[in-house]
C-alpha positions as CSV (number, residue, x, y, z in Angstrom):
1,X,-44.3,-47.9,-51.8
2,X,-44.3,-48.7,-48.0
3,X,-41.5,-51.1,-48.0
4,X,-39.3,-48.4,-50.0
5,X,-40.2,-45.5,-47.5
6,X,-39.5,-47.8,-44.5
7,X,-36.1,-48.7,-46.1
8,X,-35.4,-45.2,-46.7
9,X,-36.2,-44.2,-43.1
10,X,-34.1,-47.1,-41.6
11,X,-31.2,-46.0,-44.1
12,X,-31.5,-42.3,-43.0
13,X,-31.2,-43.5,-39.1
14,X,-28.0,-45.8,-39.7
15,X,-26.5,-43.1,-42.0
16,X,-27.3,-40.3,-39.5
17,X,-26.1,-42.1,-36.4
18,X,-22.8,-42.8,-37.9
19,X,-22.6,-39.1,-39.3
20,X,-23.4,-37.8,-35.8
21,X,-20.9,-40.2,-33.8
22,X,-18.2,-38.8,-36.1
23,X,-18.9,-35.2,-35.6
24,X,-15.9,-33.7,-33.7
25,X,-17.3,-30.1,-32.9
26,X,-20.3,-28.6,-31.8
27,X,-20.7,-26.6,-34.8
28,X,-20.7,-29.9,-37.0
29,X,-23.1,-31.3,-34.9
30,X,-25.7,-28.4,-35.3
31,X,-25.1,-28.8,-39.1
32,X,-26.3,-32.4,-38.9
33,X,-29.1,-31.5,-36.6
34,X,-30.4,-29.1,-39.3
35,X,-29.6,-31.6,-42.0
36,X,-31.6,-34.4,-40.7
37,X,-34.3,-32.9,-38.3
38,X,-34.6,-29.4,-39.3
39,X,-37.6,-28.0,-41.2
40,X,-36.2,-28.7,-44.7
41,X,-34.1,-31.7,-43.4
42,X,-34.0,-35.2,-45.0
43,X,-36.4,-36.7,-42.3
44,X,-39.1,-34.1,-43.2
45,X,-38.5,-34.6,-46.9
46,X,-39.3,-38.3,-46.4
47,X,-42.3,-37.6,-44.3
48,X,-43.8,-35.3,-46.9
49,X,-44.1,-38.4,-49.2
50,X,-46.5,-40.2,-46.8
51,X,-49.3,-38.4,-48.5
52,X,-48.8,-41.0,-51.3
53,X,-49.7,-43.8,-48.9
54,X,-53.0,-45.5,-48.1
55,X,-54.7,-44.6,-44.8
56,X,-53.7,-48.1,-43.6
57,X,-50.2,-47.6,-44.3
58,X,-49.6,-44.2,-42.9
59,X,-49.7,-45.3,-39.1
60,X,-46.9,-48.0,-39.6
61,X,-44.7,-45.6,-41.5
62,X,-45.5,-42.9,-38.9
63,X,-44.5,-45.0,-36.1
64,X,-41.2,-46.1,-37.8
65,X,-40.4,-42.3,-38.6
66,X,-41.0,-41.4,-34.9
67,X,-38.6,-44.1,-34.0
68,X,-36.0,-42.8,-36.4
69,X,-36.5,-39.4,-35.1
70,X,-36.0,-40.3,-31.5
71,X,-33.1,-42.3,-32.4
72,X,-31.4,-39.4,-34.2
73,X,-32.3,-36.9,-31.5
74,X,-30.8,-39.3,-28.9
75,X,-27.6,-39.6,-30.7
76,X,-27.3,-35.8,-31.1
77,X,-27.9,-35.2,-27.4
78,X,-25.2,-38.0,-26.4
79,X,-22.8,-36.5,-28.9
80,X,-23.4,-33.1,-27.6
81,X,-22.8,-34.0,-24.0
82,X,-19.7,-35.7,-25.1
83,X,-18.3,-32.8,-27.0
84,X,-19.2,-30.3,-24.3
85,X,-17.6,-32.5,-21.6
86,X,-14.5,-32.6,-23.8
87,X,-14.5,-28.8,-24.3
88,X,-14.7,-28.1,-20.5
89,X,-12.1,-30.7,-19.8
90,X,-9.7,-29.1,-22.3
91,X,-10.4,-25.7,-20.7
92,X,-9.7,-27.1,-17.3
93,X,-6.5,-28.9,-18.5
94,X,-5.3,-25.6,-20.0
95,X,-6.0,-23.5,-16.9
96,X,-4.8,-26.1,-14.2
97,X,-2.3,-24.8,-11.7
98,X,0.2,-27.7,-11.0
99,X,0.7,-27.2,-7.3
100,X,3.4,-29.6,-7.3
101,X,5.5,-27.4,-9.4
102,X,7.9,-25.0,-7.4
103,X,6.3,-21.4,-7.2
104,X,8.0,-18.2,-8.7
105,X,9.9,-16.7,-5.8
106,X,9.5,-12.8,-5.2
107,X,11.6,-11.7,-2.2
108,X,9.9,-9.6,0.4
109,X,11.0,-6.1,1.0
110,X,12.0,-5.1,4.4
111,X,11.1,-1.8,6.3
112,X,14.2,0.4,6.3
113,X,15.4,1.0,9.9
114,X,15.0,4.7,9.7
115,X,11.5,4.2,8.3
116,X,10.6,1.8,11.2
117,X,11.8,4.3,13.8
118,X,9.6,7.0,12.2
119,X,6.7,5.0,12.0
120,X,7.0,3.9,15.4
121,X,7.4,7.4,16.7
122,X,4.4,8.6,14.7
123,X,2.1,5.9,15.9
124,X,3.1,6.9,19.5
125,X,2.5,10.6,18.9
126,X,-0.8,10.0,17.2
127,X,-1.8,7.9,20.1
128,X,-1.2,10.8,22.3
129,X,-3.5,12.9,20.0
130,X,-0.9,14.6,17.7
131,X,-1.6,15.3,14.1
132,X,1.5,14.6,11.6
133,X,2.5,17.6,9.6
134,X,4.9,17.9,6.7
135,X,6.4,20.9,4.8
136,X,8.9,21.8,2.1
137,X,12.7,20.9,2.4
138,X,13.5,24.0,0.6
139,X,12.7,27.0,2.8
140,X,13.0,30.5,3.1
141,X,15.2,32.4,5.9
142,X,12.2,33.4,7.5
143,X,10.6,30.3,8.4
144,X,13.9,28.4,9.0
145,X,15.5,31.0,11.2
146,X,13.7,34.4,11.7
147,X,10.2,33.2,12.7
148,X,12.1,31.0,15.3
149,X,13.6,33.9,17.1
150,X,16.9,33.6,15.3
151,X,17.8,36.8,13.3
152,X,20.5,37.2,10.8
153,X,23.1,38.2,13.1
154,X,22.3,35.6,15.8
155,X,25.4,33.5,16.8
156,X,23.1,30.1,17.0
157,X,23.0,30.3,13.2
158,X,26.7,29.0,13.2
159,X,25.3,25.7,14.9
160,X,23.0,25.1,11.9
161,X,25.1,26.5,8.8
162,X,23.3,24.9,5.9
163,X,23.1,24.8,2.1
164,X,22.2,28.3,0.8
165,X,20.7,28.6,-2.8
166,X,21.3,31.1,-5.4
167,X,17.6,32.5,-5.2
168,X,18.0,33.3,-1.3
169,X,16.3,30.1,-0.3
170,X,18.0,27.4,1.9
171,X,17.7,23.8,2.7
172,X,16.0,23.5,6.1
173,X,18.2,22.7,9.0
174,X,15.2,21.2,11.3
175,X,11.6,20.5,10.8
176,X,10.6,23.4,13.1
177,X,9.8,25.3,10.1
178,X,6.9,22.9,9.6
179,X,5.6,24.1,13.0
180,X,5.7,27.8,11.9
181,X,3.7,27.1,8.7
182,X,1.2,24.9,10.8
183,X,0.6,27.7,13.4
184,X,0.1,30.3,10.9
185,X,-2.9,28.2,9.4
186,X,-4.2,26.8,12.6
187,X,-5.7,28.3,16.0
188,X,-4.6,26.8,19.3
189,X,-5.0,24.2,20.9
190,X,-2.4,22.6,18.6
191,X,-0.8,19.2,19.0
192,X,1.6,18.5,15.9
193,X,4.5,16.1,15.2
194,X,6.5,16.9,12.1
195,X,8.9,14.3,10.6
196,X,11.2,14.9,7.6
197,X,14.7,15.3,6.2
198,X,17.0,18.1,7.0
199,X,20.3,19.4,6.0
200,X,23.4,21.0,7.6
201,X,26.8,21.8,6.6
202,X,28.7,19.0,8.6
203,X,31.8,16.7,8.4
204,X,30.7,13.4,7.4
205,X,31.9,10.7,9.8
206,X,30.6,7.6,11.6
207,X,28.3,9.7,13.7
208,X,27.5,12.8,11.5
209,X,25.9,13.3,8.3
210,X,25.0,16.4,6.1
211,X,21.6,15.0,5.4
212,X,19.5,13.3,8.1
213,X,16.1,12.9,9.5
214,X,14.4,14.7,12.5
215,X,11.0,14.4,14.2
216,X,9.8,17.4,16.1
217,X,6.8,17.8,18.2
218,X,4.9,21.1,19.2
219,X,1.9,21.6,21.7
220,X,0.3,25.0,22.2
221,X,-2.5,25.6,24.6
222,X,-3.6,27.7,27.6
223,X,-1.7,26.5,30.9
224,X,0.8,24.4,29.4
225,X,3.9,23.9,31.7
226,X,7.4,22.3,31.7
227,X,5.8,19.5,33.6
228,X,3.3,18.7,30.6
229,X,6.5,18.6,28.5
230,X,8.6,16.2,30.8
231,X,5.5,13.8,31.1
232,X,5.1,13.6,27.2
233,X,8.8,13.1,26.8
234,X,8.8,10.4,29.7
235,X,5.8,8.5,28.0
236,X,7.4,8.7,24.5
237,X,10.9,7.3,25.6
238,X,9.4,4.7,27.7
239,X,7.4,3.3,24.7
240,X,10.7,3.5,22.4
241,X,13.3,2.2,24.8
242,X,11.5,0.8,27.7
243,X,11.5,2.1,31.4
244,X,14.9,3.5,31.9
245,X,16.1,6.4,33.9
246,X,15.8,9.9,32.0
247,X,17.2,13.3,33.2
248,X,16.8,16.8,31.9
249,X,20.0,18.9,31.7
250,X,19.7,22.8,31.1
251,X,20.6,23.8,27.7
252,X,20.0,26.6,25.3
253,X,17.8,26.9,21.9
254,X,17.0,30.3,20.4
255,X,13.2,29.3,20.0
256,X,12.6,28.0,23.3
257,X,13.0,29.2,26.9
258,X,13.7,27.5,29.3
259,X,15.5,24.6,27.2
260,X,16.8,21.3,28.0
261,X,18.8,18.3,26.7
262,X,17.1,14.9,27.6
263,X,19.6,12.0,28.5
264,X,18.6,8.4,28.7
265,X,20.7,5.8,30.9
266,X,21.4,3.2,28.2
267,X,23.6,0.2,28.9
268,X,25.0,1.8,32.1
269,X,25.9,5.3,30.7
270,X,23.9,8.4,30.2
271,X,23.2,9.1,26.4
272,X,21.8,12.4,25.1
273,X,18.7,11.5,22.9
274,X,16.8,14.8,22.3
275,X,16.3,18.5,22.9
276,X,13.2,20.2,24.2
277,X,11.9,23.3,25.9
278,X,9.0,25.8,26.4
279,X,8.2,27.8,23.3
280,X,9.7,31.3,23.4
281,X,7.1,33.9,23.5
282,X,8.7,35.7,20.5
283,X,7.8,32.6,18.5
284,X,4.4,32.9,19.7
285,X,4.1,36.4,18.7
286,X,5.4,36.0,15.1
287,X,2.6,33.5,14.3
288,X,0.0,35.9,16.0
289,X,-0.5,34.1,19.2
290,X,-0.9,36.0,22.4
291,X,1.9,34.7,24.7
292,X,-0.1,36.2,27.8
293,X,-2.9,33.7,26.9
294,X,-1.0,30.4,25.4
295,X,1.9,28.7,26.4
296,X,3.7,25.8,24.5
297,X,6.4,23.1,24.5
298,X,8.5,21.6,21.8
299,X,10.9,18.8,21.5
300,X,12.9,17.0,18.6
301,X,15.2,14.2,18.0
302,X,17.4,12.7,15.3
303,X,15.9,9.6,13.8
304,X,19.3,8.4,12.9
305,X,20.5,8.4,16.5
306,X,17.5,6.4,17.8
307,X,18.1,3.8,15.1
308,X,21.8,3.5,15.8
309,X,21.3,3.1,19.6
310,X,18.2,0.7,19.3
311,X,19.9,-1.5,16.4
312,X,23.4,-1.2,17.8
313,X,24.8,0.3,14.6
314,X,28.2,1.6,14.7
315,X,28.3,3.9,11.8
316,X,25.6,6.2,10.4
317,X,26.7,5.8,6.9
318,X,25.4,2.3,6.8
319,X,22.0,3.5,6.9
320,X,22.5,5.3,3.5
321,X,24.6,2.8,1.7
322,X,21.8,0.6,0.4
323,X,23.8,-2.5,1.2
324,X,21.4,-5.5,1.1
325,X,23.6,-7.4,3.3
326,X,23.1,-4.7,5.9
327,X,19.4,-4.0,5.3
328,X,18.4,-7.6,5.3
329,X,19.1,-7.8,9.2
330,X,15.9,-5.8,9.8
């Protein structure tokens, strides 16, 4: 009986080690573990027959059984480590990025020259304590003209003829309407800068467009003077163009008094770059401000003009053509 049981144990070991070595998945390996070493496995079945052995034979068979169990367990552990390593390696191989291969090229976008001017100008004014405000491009006659001291029969409207809509509204001719809307909801002191697209009925050529962009600034407070306006514009133009000579020429705008055009000496000649002036008392009254207490100044410029000067662009239409050959220069 002893020899027979010993032979069965050794045969089980040999058979088990071969089967374990041939297992190609972790699932199959677990099946073999249960088959050989589980509670109802083959090794357990053989050990249950040890009750038929004499007391002298049991220690010998027990030692052999422990050796078989350890051998099978070692085989299981080694094969498990091998299969798990192979699984990890397969995953690494599948997820490995070959850095020697050429990458996927995605061309970088460029900042449009108009957006570049707007961003730079707003950064300057925000640094001076101004708040950025926006408003609708489709406006009422009141916000675009009347609240800005330009009644229906005012001749200045001819300079800002625009696109009128069937419902009585119109496309705004300047972003000054944003200033009116802002003043209606805020109390002084006010420092606001308003960028945006504006519209005027104009003949399109190298320097004119029916659709263009403006940035206007407004400051309202007690005791503001034309000197504050000149200082603000001087700092702004120096930040945009460098330290160049500037001059103020008397001009006319219906919503400012006194008014001035601002010229910059660029490449040896005087170049008109923006308009400005002290806010007309009638404009302050239209939004409920007391002109006896508050004064203010306003200024505005065309973004396209600045872009054409700074980038030496010869035709305003190039800014709207979406020609990549042109835009890649910036």
